[in-house]
C-alpha positions as CSV (number, residue, x, y, z in Angstrom):
1,M,54.3,-26.0,5.3
2,E,51.1,-27.6,6.7
3,P,48.8,-29.4,4.2
4,R,45.8,-27.4,3.2
5,S,43.4,-29.7,5.1
6,Q,45.3,-29.2,8.4
7,M,45.5,-25.4,7.9
8,T,41.7,-25.3,7.2
9,A,40.9,-27.4,10.3
10,K,43.2,-25.2,12.5
11,T,41.6,-22.0,11.2
12,L,38.1,-23.4,11.6
13,L,38.9,-24.2,15.2
14,E,39.9,-20.6,15.8
15,I,36.7,-19.4,14.0
16,K,34.6,-21.7,16.3
17,E,36.3,-20.2,19.4
18,H,35.6,-16.7,18.3
19,L,32.0,-17.6,17.4
20,G,31.7,-19.2,20.9
21,H,32.8,-16.0,22.5
22,C,30.3,-14.0,20.4
23,Q,27.6,-16.4,21.4
24,S,28.3,-15.9,25.1
25,L,28.2,-12.2,24.6
26,L,24.8,-12.4,22.8
27,E,23.4,-14.7,25.6
28,H,24.5,-12.2,28.2
29,L,23.1,-9.1,26.3
30,T,19.8,-10.7,25.2
31,G,19.0,-13.1,28.0
32,K,19.5,-16.1,25.6
33,H,16.6,-14.8,23.5
34,A,15.6,-17.8,21.3
35,G,15.2,-15.8,18.1
36,V,18.6,-14.1,18.5
37,M,20.3,-17.4,19.3
38,D,18.7,-19.2,16.3
39,G,19.7,-16.4,14.0
40,F,23.2,-16.4,15.2
41,A,23.4,-20.2,14.9
42,S,22.4,-19.9,11.3
43,L,25.0,-17.2,10.7
44,S,27.7,-19.2,12.4
45,Q,27.0,-22.2,10.2
46,I,27.1,-20.2,6.9
47,L,30.3,-18.5,7.9
48,Q,32.0,-21.8,8.7
49,S,30.7,-23.6,5.7
50,S,31.6,-20.7,3.4
51,Y,35.2,-20.7,4.7
52,A,35.5,-24.4,4.4
53,A,34.2,-24.4,0.9
54,G,36.6,-21.7,-0.2
55,E,33.8,-19.4,-1.3
56,G,35.8,-16.2,-1.2
57,L,36.0,-15.4,2.5
58,I,39.4,-15.7,4.2
59,S,39.8,-16.2,7.9
60,D,40.4,-12.5,8.6
61,D,37.1,-11.7,6.9
62,I,35.2,-14.2,9.1
63,H,36.8,-12.7,12.3
64,K,35.9,-9.2,11.2
65,I,32.3,-10.2,10.5
66,I,32.1,-11.8,14.0
67,Q,33.6,-8.6,15.4
68,A,30.9,-6.7,13.7
69,V,28.2,-8.8,15.4
70,E,29.8,-8.1,18.7
71,F,30.1,-4.4,17.9
72,A,26.4,-4.2,16.8
73,A,25.2,-6.1,19.9
74,E,27.1,-3.7,22.2
75,S,26.0,-0.6,20.3
76,H,22.3,-1.6,20.4
77,R,22.4,-3.0,23.9
78,G,19.0,-2.6,25.6
79,Q,17.2,-1.6,22.3
80,V,14.3,-3.6,21.1
81,R,12.3,-3.8,17.8
82,K,9.1,-1.8,17.6
83,N,6.8,-4.6,16.6
84,A,4.5,-6.1,19.3
85,A,6.8,-9.0,20.2
86,G,9.7,-6.5,20.9
87,P,12.7,-8.8,20.5
88,P,16.2,-7.5,21.1
89,Y,17.2,-5.2,18.2
90,I,20.3,-7.3,17.3
91,I,17.9,-10.0,15.9
92,H,17.2,-7.7,12.9
93,L,20.9,-7.0,12.2
94,I,21.8,-10.7,12.3
95,G,18.7,-11.4,10.2
96,V,20.0,-8.9,7.5
97,A,23.4,-10.6,7.5
98,N,21.9,-14.0,7.2
99,M,19.7,-12.8,4.3
100,L,22.7,-11.3,2.5
101,M,24.6,-14.6,2.7
102,L,21.9,-17.2,2.4
103,E,19.4,-15.6,0.0
104,G,21.7,-13.1,-1.8
105,R,24.8,-15.4,-1.8
106,V,26.8,-12.3,-0.9
107,R,30.4,-13.1,0.0
108,D,31.8,-9.5,0.1
109,P,32.8,-9.1,3.8
110,D,32.5,-5.3,3.8
111,V,28.9,-5.6,2.6
112,I,28.0,-8.2,5.3
113,I,29.7,-6.1,8.0
114,A,27.9,-3.0,6.8
115,G,24.7,-5.0,6.9
116,L,25.3,-5.7,10.6
117,L,26.1,-2.1,11.3
118,H,23.6,-0.4,9.0
119,D,21.5,1.1,11.9
120,S,24.4,1.9,14.2
121,V,24.9,5.6,13.4
122,E,21.2,6.2,12.9
123,D,20.0,4.6,16.2
124,T,23.0,4.6,18.6
125,D,25.8,6.8,19.8
126,T,28.1,5.2,17.2
127,T,29.7,7.7,14.7
128,F,30.9,7.2,11.2
129,D,34.4,7.8,12.5
130,D,33.9,4.8,14.9
131,I,32.9,2.6,12.0
132,R,35.8,3.8,9.8
133,S,38.3,3.2,12.6
134,A,37.1,-0.3,13.4
135,F,36.1,-1.6,9.9
136,G,37.5,0.7,7.2
137,E,36.4,3.4,4.8
138,R,34.5,1.0,2.5
139,V,32.3,-0.2,5.3
140,E,31.7,3.3,6.5
141,G,30.7,4.3,3.0
142,F,28.1,1.6,2.7
143,V,26.7,2.5,6.2
144,H,26.7,6.2,5.2
145,E,24.6,5.4,2.1
146,V,21.9,3.7,4.1
147,T,21.8,6.1,7.0
148,D,18.9,8.6,7.2
149,D,19.5,12.1,8.3
150,K,17.6,12.3,11.6
151,L,17.6,16.1,11.4
152,L,14.9,15.8,8.7
153,D,11.3,14.9,9.5
154,K,10.1,11.4,8.8
155,A,8.3,12.3,5.6
156,Q,11.4,14.0,4.1
157,R,13.5,11.0,5.1
158,K,11.1,8.6,3.4
159,E,10.9,10.7,0.2
160,L,14.7,10.9,0.1
161,Q,15.0,7.1,0.2
162,I,13.0,6.9,-3.0
163,L,14.8,9.7,-4.7
164,N,18.3,8.4,-3.8
165,A,17.6,4.8,-4.5
166,P,18.7,4.8,-8.1
167,K,22.1,6.3,-7.2
168,T,22.8,3.6,-4.5
169,S,26.0,1.5,-4.9
170,A,25.7,-2.2,-5.4
171,G,26.8,-3.0,-1.9
172,A,24.4,-0.6,-0.2
173,A,21.5,-1.6,-2.5
174,Q,21.8,-5.2,-1.4
175,I,21.8,-4.1,2.3
176,Q,18.7,-2.0,1.6
177,L,16.9,-4.9,-0.1
178,C,17.5,-7.2,2.9
179,D,16.6,-4.5,5.4
180,K,13.4,-3.7,3.6
181,Y,12.4,-7.3,3.3
182,Y,13.0,-7.9,7.0
183,N,11.1,-4.8,8.0
184,L,8.2,-5.4,5.6
185,C,7.7,-8.9,6.9
186,D,7.8,-7.6,10.5
187,I,5.2,-4.9,9.7
188,A,2.9,-7.3,7.8
189,Q,3.1,-10.1,10.4
190,D,3.6,-8.4,13.7
191,P,3.1,-4.6,13.4
192,P,3.9,-2.1,16.2
193,P,1.0,-1.6,18.7
194,G,-1.5,0.9,17.4
195,W,-0.7,0.6,13.7
196,T,-3.9,0.7,11.6
197,Q,-4.2,-1.4,8.5
198,E,-4.1,1.8,6.5
199,R,-0.8,2.7,8.0
200,I,0.6,-0.8,7.3
201,D,-0.5,-0.7,3.7
202,G,1.1,2.8,3.3
203,Y,4.4,1.4,4.7
204,V,4.3,-1.5,2.3
205,G,3.5,0.8,-0.6
206,W,6.4,3.1,0.3
207,G,8.8,0.2,0.7
208,Q,7.8,-1.0,-2.7
209,Q,8.7,2.3,-4.3
210,V,12.1,2.2,-2.7
211,V,12.8,-1.3,-3.8
212,Y,11.6,-0.7,-7.4
213,H,14.0,2.3,-7.7
214,L,17.0,0.4,-6.3
215,P,19.6,-0.8,-9.0
216,W,19.2,-4.3,-10.4
217,V,22.1,-5.8,-8.4
218,N,21.0,-9.1,-7.0
219,A,18.2,-11.0,-8.8
220,S,17.5,-13.4,-5.9
221,L,17.0,-10.5,-3.4
222,K,14.9,-8.5,-5.9
223,H,12.7,-11.4,-6.8
224,M,12.2,-12.3,-3.1
225,L,10.8,-8.8,-2.6
226,Y,8.7,-8.8,-5.8
227,D,7.1,-12.1,-4.6
228,F,6.4,-10.5,-1.2
229,F,4.6,-7.5,-2.8
230,E,2.6,-9.7,-5.1
231,R,1.5,-11.9,-2.2
232,Y,0.7,-9.0,0.0
233,W,-1.4,-7.1,-2.5
234,Q,-3.1,-10.2,-3.7
235,S,-4.2,-10.9,-0.1
236,K,-6.0,-7.5,-0.2
237,R,-8.1,-8.3,-3.3
238,P,-11.5,-9.6,-2.6
239,S,-12.0,-13.2,-3.8
240,S,-14.2,-13.4,-6.9
241,D,-17.5,-15.2,-6.7
242,L,-17.5,-18.5,-8.6
């Protein structure tokens, strides 16, 4: 049997090769968009270091996560974010995966994969059956929890997110926390064209209600959002005269 160090080195080489293939795909689909490539470089690094450090991800987990990046990139091909900069949509999904792993210290591969796929059914032709077939029932379950019903109008969907938040599983709640943080930062810093300040404030207020109703499952992620809300609303208060 090979020594552990040799086995790890061999597996890391295989992981790097898969990451290289994924990087080439992203370059092709996004025109080497700098933000996408930087985000993927960060995700690549944390995946490799997590495996090398034995933090709970085996090689099969890493390969499935990379497969999910490829799946998401293909599913969202041609889609862009709604903010003024309009980057390729995959930047958001990679950002959520990075946040789960870096800020939330999440090492559950199914949660990370579902984070990458959380908008696939809602915004593309992907079905829940497709996700279950490729990544299993647990991943499908998390995606199902965070997917809005597009047959309802926007106001109903937003209200249901607040009402359903307390019943969310730990895995789905962590995905929602990262998704909300990413979207809130986007809206606050680079809102979609035509958004008034009143609409931005309303979105932040709604996001805050969802976050506060989600289960207490990841202190780092929760505090990251609490800090965001505190800073955001503090910036709206007039400075007192000295």
